[in-house]
N, C-alpha and C positions, 0 to 999 in steps of 0.2 A: 068385210071379211078378210081382205088381203092386207090391210094397213099394218097390223101388228107384226106379221112375219117380215114385211118390207122394212119396218123400222129396225127390227132385230137384225135383218140381213145388212141393212145400211150400217149399223153399229159394228157388225163383224167385218165388213169391208173397210170401214174406217180404222178399226183396230189392226187389221192386216196391213193397211197402208202405213200406219204409224210404226208398226214393227219393222216394216221394210225400210222406212226412213231411218230408224235406229240402226239397223244393220248396215246400211250404206254409209251413214255418218261414222260408224265405228271403223269401217273399212278404209274410207278415204276422205273423211271430213265432208264439208258441205258442197263439194264439187260433184254434184249429181243433179239430174233433172227430176222433176215430179213424174215425168213419163217413165223414167227408169225405175223409180220407186213403185209406180203402178205395176209395171211388168213383173218386178220381183214379188209383189203382193198378189199377183194373179188376177188383177182387176184391170179394167180399161182405163186409158188416159182420161177419157171423158168423166168417168166416175171419180178419179183422183181430183180433177179440176172442179167437180161439183163440191168437193169437200174443202179444197184449199185453192187459193188464187195463184200460188207459186210455191217453189221449194222452200223459201224462207218461212212462209206461213206454216208449212207442214213441219218444219224443224221447230218452230215456236210451239206448235201444238204438241209435238213429241216431248219437248222439254217441260211444258206445262203439265203433261200427264205424268211423267216420271217424278217431277217434284211434288205434285199433288199426292201421288201414291205414297211417297216417303212421309209426308206430313200426316196423311191419314193412318199410316202404319204406326207412327209415333202416338197418335191419338188413341189407337186401339190397344196399346200396351196397358195392361192393368197396373195401377199404382200399388206398390207394396209398402210394407212398414220399413223397408230398408232402401233408402234413397240411392245407395251405391249399387244395389242390385238393379234398380230402375235405370241407372246410367248404363250399366253393363247390358241390359236388355235393349236399350236404344242403340248402343254401339253394335250389337249383334245384328239387329235389323238393318242398320245403315250399311254395314259391310255386305250383308246378304243381297241387298238391292244394288248397291254400287258395283258389286262383282258382276252383275248382269248388264247394267247399262252404263257403267263408268267409261268404257272405251268410246261410246258415242257422246256422252255428256262433256268430255274434255273439249269437244269442238264447239260448244255453245257457252263458253265462259265469258264473263264480263271482265273488262279491264279495271273496273272499279272495285274497291275493297268491300269486304263483307259489311263492316260497320257503316260504311257510307251508303250501302244499299238497303238499309233496314226498312225503307218505305216500299220496297219491292215485296209483292205478296209472298213469294216463296222464301226469300231471305228473311223477311220480317217474321214469318211463321216459324221458320227454323230457329231463329234467334229466340223467339218467345218460348218455344218448347225446350230448347237446350238450356236457356237461362233459367227456366222454371225448375229443371232437374238439378242444375248446379245450386240454385237458391235453396232448394229443399235439403240438399246435402250440407250446405253451410248452416242453415237454420237448425238442423238436427244435431249439429256437432260432428257429423261424419267427415266433414271437410273443414279446414280452417277458414276464417273470414278472408275474403279476397274480392278483387274487382271482377264481378260477374262478366262484364263486357270482355275483359281480357281472357277469362276462362272460356267463354263461348268462342272467341276468335281462335284460341288455341285448339279447341275441339274441332272446329271446322277445318283448320289447317291440317291437323293430324289425320283426319278422315277424308281429306281431299280425294276425289275420285281418281286423280292421277296417281296418288300413292297406292290406292287399292288396285288399280290396273297394273302398276309396276310389280306389286307383290304377287298378284294372282297370275298375270299373264307372263311377265318377264322372269320372275323367280319361281313360279309354279306353286306358290303356297296355296293351301286350301283356304276357303273362307273362314274356317274356324281358327287356323293359324293366324290369319290376318287379324281377325277379331281379337284374339288373345294378345297379340303384340301391340296393336294400336290402342286397345283399351288399357293395357298396362302403362303405355306411354301417357295416355290422357290422365290416368289416376295419379301418376307421378307429377304431372304438371299441376293437377289440382291439389297436390300435397296430401293425398289421402293415405293414411298409414297402411303399410303393406299388411296383408293378412298373414298371420303366423301359422 
């Protein structure tokens, strides 16, 4: 009788803990304890340690959750007959999410390049999805023939969460302003003709 609510409660406590990890990560980087994250989440330290062995494993889980959510969001976007509209939709979703978690994500970056990490599940998944969108634009003639690897690398560079954080937090731009500017920059890199 009590197993389902406990599982649901456990998921809610874990979600609260990961939200606290993200908040602390955004505030001060990885220099916090799992006990601090538990306190911020309103759960006991024992509960936190039942979920994660240490702060690093909690940070890894936070990153896995946000990266998985971004890929799932891309997968849920309906494909249209216009590949440029699909690129714009992916850009909008990316900025929307990065404006929420970007300040935390900047602290979990790899020193290795994007193309060198294509075997990583998130980077590989991101590359596959973005490469597919660019490939569709090229195949349809909406974008000229180009090296898709370079195009994806430029997309990831333009939409780097540090850029989103600078534009939203430092300059005070809205997510829509950020989306418009970054998408425009991406389309120029892709050599997509401007809409008249």
